[in-house]
C-alpha positions as CSV (number, residue, x, y, z in Angstrom):
1,M,-38.2,-14.6,2.7
2,K,-40.5,-11.9,1.5
3,L,-37.9,-9.5,0.9
4,G,-36.4,-12.2,-1.1
5,R,-39.7,-12.8,-3.6
6,L,-39.8,-9.0,-3.9
7,L,-36.6,-8.5,-5.1
8,L,-36.4,-11.6,-7.2
9,K,-39.7,-10.4,-8.9
10,K,-38.6,-6.8,-9.3
11,F,-35.0,-7.6,-10.7
12,R,-34.0,-9.9,-13.2
13,S,-30.8,-9.3,-14.1
14,K,-27.7,-10.4,-12.3
15,K,-25.2,-8.4,-13.2
16,G,-23.1,-6.4,-10.9
17,G,-24.2,-9.0,-8.2
18,L,-20.7,-9.2,-6.9
19,R,-20.2,-5.6,-6.7
20,V,-23.4,-5.4,-4.0
21,R,-22.1,-8.4,-2.1
22,N,-18.2,-6.5,-1.8
23,A,-20.5,-3.1,-0.6
24,M,-22.7,-4.8,2.0
25,T,-19.4,-7.1,3.0
26,S,-17.5,-3.7,3.8
27,I,-20.5,-2.4,5.7
28,H,-20.6,-5.2,7.7
29,V,-16.6,-4.8,8.2
30,R,-16.8,-1.5,8.7
31,S,-19.9,-1.3,11.2
32,G,-17.8,-3.8,13.4
33,G,-19.8,-7.1,12.6
34,R,-23.0,-5.1,14.3
35,R,-24.6,-4.9,11.3
36,S,-25.4,-8.4,9.0
37,P,-25.6,-8.3,5.4
38,L,-29.4,-8.6,5.1
39,S,-30.0,-5.9,7.8
40,F,-27.9,-3.6,5.5
41,L,-30.2,-5.0,2.0
42,K,-33.5,-3.8,4.3
43,T,-32.2,-0.3,4.7
44,H,-32.6,2.6,2.5
45,R,-29.4,2.7,1.1
46,G,-29.2,-1.1,0.5
47,W,-32.3,-0.6,-1.6
48,R,-31.0,2.2,-3.5
49,I,-27.3,0.0,-4.5
50,A,-29.8,-2.9,-5.4
51,R,-31.6,-0.6,-7.5
52,K,-28.6,0.9,-9.1
53,V,-26.8,-2.0,-10.1
54,K,-30.2,-4.2,-10.5
55,T,-29.1,-7.3,-9.2
56,V,-30.9,-10.2,-7.3
57,A,-27.3,-12.4,-7.5
58,V,-26.9,-11.3,-3.8
59,V,-29.9,-12.1,-2.6
60,A,-29.4,-15.8,-3.3
61,A,-26.3,-16.1,-1.5
62,V,-27.6,-13.8,2.0
63,L,-31.0,-14.9,2.5
64,P,-30.3,-18.7,2.8
65,T,-28.2,-17.8,5.7
66,A,-29.1,-14.9,7.2
67,A,-32.8,-15.1,6.8
68,P,-32.7,-17.7,9.9
69,A,-32.1,-15.5,13.6
70,E,-28.6,-16.5,14.3
71,K,-28.3,-17.0,18.5
72,P,-25.0,-16.5,20.0
73,V,-23.2,-19.7,20.2
74,A,-21.9,-20.6,23.3
75,I,-18.2,-20.9,24.0
76,K,-17.9,-24.6,23.6
77,A,-15.8,-26.9,22.0
78,E,-17.8,-28.3,19.4
79,N,-14.7,-30.2,17.5
80,P,-12.5,-32.6,19.6
81,Q,-10.0,-33.2,17.0
82,T,-9.5,-29.2,16.6
83,G,-9.8,-28.3,19.8
84,S,-11.2,-24.9,18.2
85,I,-14.6,-23.4,20.0
86,I,-14.6,-20.5,17.3
87,T,-16.2,-20.4,14.4
88,T,-16.0,-18.1,11.4
89,S,-19.6,-17.1,12.4
90,D,-18.6,-16.1,15.9
91,F,-15.1,-13.8,14.3
92,V,-17.3,-12.2,11.6
93,R,-19.9,-11.1,14.4
94,P,-17.8,-11.3,17.9
95,G,-19.3,-11.5,21.3
96,D,-18.4,-9.2,24.0
97,K,-16.1,-11.5,25.5
98,L,-14.4,-12.0,21.7
99,R,-14.3,-8.3,21.2
100,Q,-12.8,-7.6,24.3
101,S,-10.0,-10.0,23.7
102,I,-9.2,-8.6,20.3
103,E,-8.7,-5.2,21.8
104,A,-6.6,-6.1,24.6
105,F,-4.7,-7.9,21.9
106,L,-3.9,-4.8,19.7
107,V,-3.7,-2.4,22.8
108,D,-0.9,-5.1,24.4
109,Q,1.3,-4.3,21.1
110,R,4.3,-1.8,22.5
111,S,4.5,-0.1,19.1
112,E,1.9,2.2,17.3
113,H,2.7,1.2,13.9
114,T,2.7,-3.2,15.3
115,R,-1.0,-2.1,16.4
116,R,-1.8,-0.5,12.9
117,A,-0.3,-3.2,11.0
118,Y,-1.9,-6.0,13.0
119,G,-5.0,-4.5,13.1
120,K,-5.1,-4.3,9.1
121,D,-4.2,-7.9,9.0
122,L,-7.0,-8.8,11.1
123,K,-9.6,-6.5,8.9
124,R,-8.4,-8.2,6.2
125,F,-9.1,-11.9,7.5
126,V,-12.3,-11.0,8.5
127,R,-13.9,-9.9,5.3
128,F,-12.1,-13.3,3.8
129,L,-14.4,-15.1,6.5
130,L,-17.1,-13.1,5.7
131,V,-17.1,-13.9,2.3
132,R,-16.1,-17.7,3.3
133,K,-19.1,-17.8,5.4
134,L,-21.7,-16.3,2.5
135,D,-20.7,-19.1,0.5
136,R,-20.4,-21.7,2.7
137,G,-22.4,-21.1,6.1
138,P,-20.8,-21.1,9.6
139,E,-17.8,-23.5,10.0
140,N,-15.1,-24.1,12.9
141,L,-11.9,-22.0,12.7
142,S,-9.5,-24.9,11.8
143,R,-6.2,-25.1,10.0
144,I,-8.1,-25.5,7.0
145,V,-9.8,-22.4,7.1
146,L,-6.3,-20.9,7.8
147,I,-4.4,-22.7,4.7
148,A,-7.3,-21.4,2.7
149,Y,-6.9,-17.8,3.5
150,K,-3.0,-18.4,3.1
151,E,-3.7,-19.2,-0.8
152,S,-6.3,-16.6,-1.3
153,L,-3.6,-14.1,-0.3
154,L,-1.4,-15.9,-2.6
155,S,-4.0,-15.8,-5.6
156,E,-4.1,-12.3,-5.4
157,G,-0.4,-11.9,-5.9
158,L,1.1,-10.9,-2.5
159,Q,4.8,-11.3,-2.3
160,H,5.4,-14.2,0.0
161,T,6.9,-12.2,2.7
162,T,3.8,-10.6,3.0
163,V,1.9,-13.8,3.0
164,D,4.3,-14.7,6.0
165,R,3.9,-12.0,7.8
166,H,-0.3,-12.3,7.4
167,V,0.3,-16.0,8.9
168,A,2.5,-15.2,11.7
169,T,-0.1,-12.1,13.0
170,L,-2.5,-14.9,13.1
171,R,-0.3,-17.5,14.8
172,S,0.4,-14.4,17.6
173,F,-3.6,-13.6,17.5
174,F,-4.7,-17.4,18.0
175,R,-2.0,-18.0,20.8
176,W,-3.6,-14.6,22.6
177,L,-7.0,-16.4,22.7
178,V,-5.6,-19.7,23.8
179,E,-4.3,-17.7,26.9
180,D,-7.6,-16.1,27.2
181,G,-9.2,-19.2,27.7
182,L,-11.2,-18.6,24.4
183,L,-9.3,-21.5,22.3
184,E,-7.7,-25.0,23.6
185,K,-5.5,-24.9,20.4
186,N,-3.9,-22.4,18.4
187,P,-5.3,-23.7,14.7
188,A,-2.3,-21.6,13.1
189,E,0.2,-23.0,14.4
190,G,0.0,-26.2,11.8
191,V,0.2,-23.7,8.8
192,R,3.6,-23.5,7.6
193,F,5.3,-20.7,6.5
194,M,6.6,-19.8,2.9
195,N,10.4,-19.0,4.1
196,P,11.3,-17.2,0.9
197,R,14.9,-17.3,0.4
198,R,15.0,-14.1,-2.1
199,L,17.2,-11.3,-2.3
200,S,15.3,-7.9,-0.8
201,R,14.0,-5.8,-3.3
202,T,15.1,-2.7,-1.8
203,V,18.2,-0.9,-3.8
204,G,20.8,1.4,-2.4
205,F,22.2,4.5,-3.7
206,T,25.7,4.7,-4.7
207,D,28.4,7.2,-3.3
208,E,28.2,9.0,-6.3
209,E,24.3,9.4,-6.3
210,V,23.9,10.3,-2.6
211,K,26.3,13.2,-3.6
212,R,24.0,14.4,-6.6
213,V,20.8,13.8,-4.6
214,L,22.0,15.9,-1.3
215,A,23.2,18.7,-3.8
216,Q,19.3,19.0,-5.0
217,P,17.5,21.0,-2.2
218,N,17.6,24.9,-2.6
219,L,19.3,26.2,0.8
220,H,17.8,29.2,0.3
221,T,14.1,28.3,1.2
222,R,12.5,27.2,4.3
223,T,11.3,24.1,2.3
224,G,14.7,23.1,1.1
225,A,16.7,23.5,4.4
226,Q,14.2,21.2,6.3
227,H,14.5,18.6,3.0
228,Y,18.3,18.8,3.4
229,A,18.4,18.1,7.0
230,I,16.0,15.1,6.7
231,M,18.1,13.6,4.1
232,M,21.3,14.3,5.8
233,L,19.8,12.1,8.9
234,L,18.3,9.6,6.8
235,F,21.9,9.0,5.2
236,Y,24.3,9.8,7.9
237,C,22.2,8.5,10.8
238,G,20.7,5.6,9.2
239,L,17.0,6.2,10.7
240,R,13.6,4.8,9.8
241,R,11.2,7.0,8.2
242,S,8.7,6.5,11.5
243,E,11.7,8.1,13.5
244,V,12.1,10.7,11.5
245,C,8.7,11.5,11.8
246,G,8.8,11.0,15.7
247,L,11.8,13.2,16.0
248,R,11.2,16.2,18.9
249,T,13.7,18.3,20.5
250,G,14.0,16.2,23.3
251,N,15.9,13.8,21.3
252,I,18.5,15.9,20.8
253,A,21.2,16.0,23.6
254,T,25.1,15.8,23.9
255,E,27.1,12.9,25.0
256,R,31.0,12.9,26.0
257,G,30.8,16.3,23.9
258,L,29.3,15.1,20.4
259,A,25.6,15.7,19.8
260,V,24.0,12.5,19.2
261,L,20.1,11.6,19.0
262,R,18.2,9.5,21.8
263,L,15.9,7.5,20.0
264,T,13.2,4.6,20.7
265,G,13.1,2.4,17.9
266,K,11.4,-1.2,17.2
267,G,10.3,-3.1,20.3
268,D,10.8,0.1,22.4
269,A,14.6,-0.2,22.1
270,E,16.7,2.8,23.1
271,R,19.7,3.6,21.5
272,I,21.8,6.8,20.6
273,V,23.1,7.8,17.0
274,V,26.0,10.4,16.8
275,M,25.1,13.5,14.5
276,I,28.6,13.9,12.9
277,K,29.2,17.5,12.4
278,P,27.5,17.8,8.8
279,V,24.3,16.5,10.0
280,W,24.3,18.7,13.2
281,N,25.2,21.8,10.8
282,A,22.2,20.9,8.6
283,L,20.0,20.4,11.5
284,Q,21.6,24.3,13.3
285,Y,20.9,25.9,9.5
286,Y,17.3,24.4,9.5
287,F,16.5,25.6,13.0
288,R,18.0,29.4,11.7
289,I,16.1,29.4,8.4
290,T,12.5,28.6,10.4
291,R,13.8,30.8,13.3
292,R,13.5,27.9,15.5
293,S,15.5,27.4,19.0
294,P,14.9,24.1,20.1
295,S,17.0,25.2,23.6
296,T,13.7,27.3,24.4
297,E,11.2,25.0,22.7
298,R,9.3,22.3,25.0
299,K,10.7,18.9,24.6
300,D,7.7,17.6,23.1
301,T,8.0,19.8,20.2
302,F,8.3,17.8,16.9
303,L,11.5,18.4,15.4
304,F,9.9,18.2,11.8
305,S,6.6,19.7,11.4
306,P,4.8,21.1,7.9
307,I,6.2,24.3,7.1
308,R,2.8,25.3,5.3
309,N,-0.8,23.4,5.1
310,N,-2.9,24.3,2.1
311,R,-5.6,22.2,2.9
312,T,-6.2,22.9,7.1
313,G,-3.7,25.4,7.7
314,E,-2.5,23.2,10.8
315,T,1.4,22.9,11.0
316,I,1.6,22.3,14.7
317,K,2.1,18.2,14.0
318,P,4.6,15.8,12.7
319,L,5.3,15.2,9.0
320,D,3.2,12.6,7.7
321,A,5.4,9.4,6.6
322,S,4.2,9.5,3.2
323,M,5.7,12.8,2.8
324,I,9.5,11.3,3.9
325,F,9.2,9.0,1.0
326,Y,8.3,11.6,-1.7
327,I,11.1,14.0,-0.3
328,V,13.2,10.9,-1.1
329,T,11.5,10.0,-4.5
330,R,11.5,13.4,-5.7
331,Y,15.2,14.5,-5.3
332,A,16.6,11.0,-6.6
333,R,14.4,11.6,-9.7
334,K,15.5,15.2,-9.9
335,A,19.1,13.4,-9.0
336,G,19.2,11.2,-12.2
337,V,19.0,8.2,-10.4
338,A,17.1,5.3,-12.6
339,N,16.5,2.7,-9.3
340,R,13.2,2.8,-7.7
341,V,14.4,4.1,-4.3
342,S,12.6,4.8,-0.8
343,P,13.3,6.1,2.6
344,H,14.4,2.7,3.5
345,S,17.0,2.5,0.5
346,C,18.4,5.3,2.8
347,R,19.1,3.3,5.7
348,A,20.7,0.5,3.5
349,T,23.0,2.6,2.3
350,A,24.4,4.0,5.0
351,I,24.8,0.3,6.6
352,S,26.2,-0.7,3.3
353,N,29.0,2.4,3.5
354,A,29.8,1.7,7.1
355,R,30.6,-2.1,6.2
356,D,33.0,-0.7,3.0
357,H,34.6,1.3,6.0
358,N,35.4,-2.0,7.8
359,V,33.1,-1.0,11.0
360,P,32.8,-3.7,13.2
361,D,29.5,-5.6,13.1
362,R,28.8,-4.9,16.8
363,A,29.1,-1.4,16.1
364,I,26.8,-1.4,13.1
365,Q,23.9,-3.5,15.0
366,Q,23.9,-0.9,17.8
367,F,23.9,1.8,15.2
368,A,20.8,0.4,13.0
369,G,19.1,-0.8,16.6
370,W,18.7,-4.3,15.3
371,A,18.4,-7.3,18.3
372,S,20.2,-9.8,15.9
373,P,23.7,-9.4,13.8
374,D,21.8,-11.1,10.9
375,M,20.1,-8.4,9.9
376,I,23.5,-6.9,8.9
377,T,24.0,-9.1,6.0
378,R,20.4,-8.5,4.6
379,Y,20.7,-4.8,4.8
380,D,24.2,-4.7,3.0
381,K,23.3,-3.7,-0.2
382,R,27.1,-3.8,-1.9
383,R,27.8,-7.4,-1.0
384,S,26.1,-8.3,-3.8
385,S,27.0,-5.4,-6.6
386,V,27.9,-7.0,-10.0
387,E,30.9,-4.4,-10.1
388,K,32.5,-6.4,-6.8
389,S,31.4,-9.6,-8.1
390,A,33.9,-12.6,-7.3
391,A,33.5,-13.2,-11.3
392,H,35.9,-10.5,-12.2
393,A,38.9,-12.3,-9.8
394,I,38.7,-15.7,-11.8
395,N,41.4,-16.1,-14.1
396,Y,42.7,-19.5,-15.3
397,G,45.1,-18.2,-17.8
398,A,43.1,-19.1,-21.1
399,C,42.9,-17.0,-23.9
400,D,39.3,-15.5,-25.1
401,R,39.0,-17.7,-28.0
402,A,35.1,-16.1,-29.1
403,S,36.8,-12.9,-28.6
404,D,39.6,-13.8,-30.9
405,M,37.4,-14.9,-33.3
406,S,34.9,-12.2,-34.1
407,P,35.9,-8.9,-32.3
408,V,32.1,-8.0,-32.5
409,V,31.2,-10.4,-29.5
410,A,32.9,-7.4,-27.0
411,S,30.1,-5.0,-27.6
412,A,27.5,-7.8,-27.6
413,P,26.3,-7.8,-24.1
414,Q,25.6,-4.0,-24.1
415,K,23.3,-4.7,-27.1
416,M,21.8,-8.1,-26.7
417,I,21.0,-7.9,-23.0
418,N,18.1,-6.1,-22.0
419,S,18.4,-4.6,-18.1
420,P,15.9,-5.5,-15.5
């Protein structure tokens, strides 16, 4: 408490208390829980931050809970009703056994993208627990805590689908802890999903917009040839942007005289995607203008690498996923596409176009690499097109009395209704 009295005497203003608290929370999380907020406050950097914002608000929040030396909590059930044997304090500052279990849970995920997403979700949950611990002290990790976490996510304005993903991550993680013997019961099983029944916000391209977008790249340059080949793969093969970034020369093969891509998508699911002649021609042109020969290159060479790298100069690496997003949005903007689009819009457009041409659902499911055919309806962006709405076909033979009364009404929707 000597440090607290010294701070209280030196600083009287509470302005900026939240800033210091957030800074210490960030340091605690980044250090992997090895540093308590109080130990950070004792460091030179902690003092400099406290001096800068002139606050003692954090001292009142930290010292009462952090001043006593916290001993490691034994692994035993403290609440028979919930079966929880891990408290919020254990989670914020995990022991060796819990840390090993967390690492094993992330390593066990088959996809690198899943591991990254689960890791971000767990870090966010730990930050919430740390702030809650500073406010309320250690408590059992029960369903009440998880419901409070879900409410905090909703209060931040996150979409219901995002909140459901966080809940699903915690369900899988706590199920893993139950199997490891660290928990007797999964506290997330009783937390309900939001189950949003909303239309996806992903907007697809029209056929005319696709033509305009593909006409934008300058094929006389290496960059333009690469961007054109990437967009041809997105629009005609329906690849995910992570799949485009991970393409290697070894993925190109021939099947019954046709050029194909052998892909490994979500869940290590393998599939074969045919490259029609325009797509194959775009790839061949890209190889020719960049003076590459996939037949003589190693099979693990990335198909798309940076043309130049002004920051580090390194070009022997795959394109970043953000670059695929930049390519699509850049040429969509140049083509005059007003809707907000993304690389996922290209995938949805390919699937929608296939349905428009009466491709069987089974073939579309295999083309997209889905485990369930229910995804087809979700990705078909043209099923809800206002131009093809069933309302246009409804006719009872009655006259339009309103238009007979006032000819101006016919042009009223154009002027009165604001487009979303």
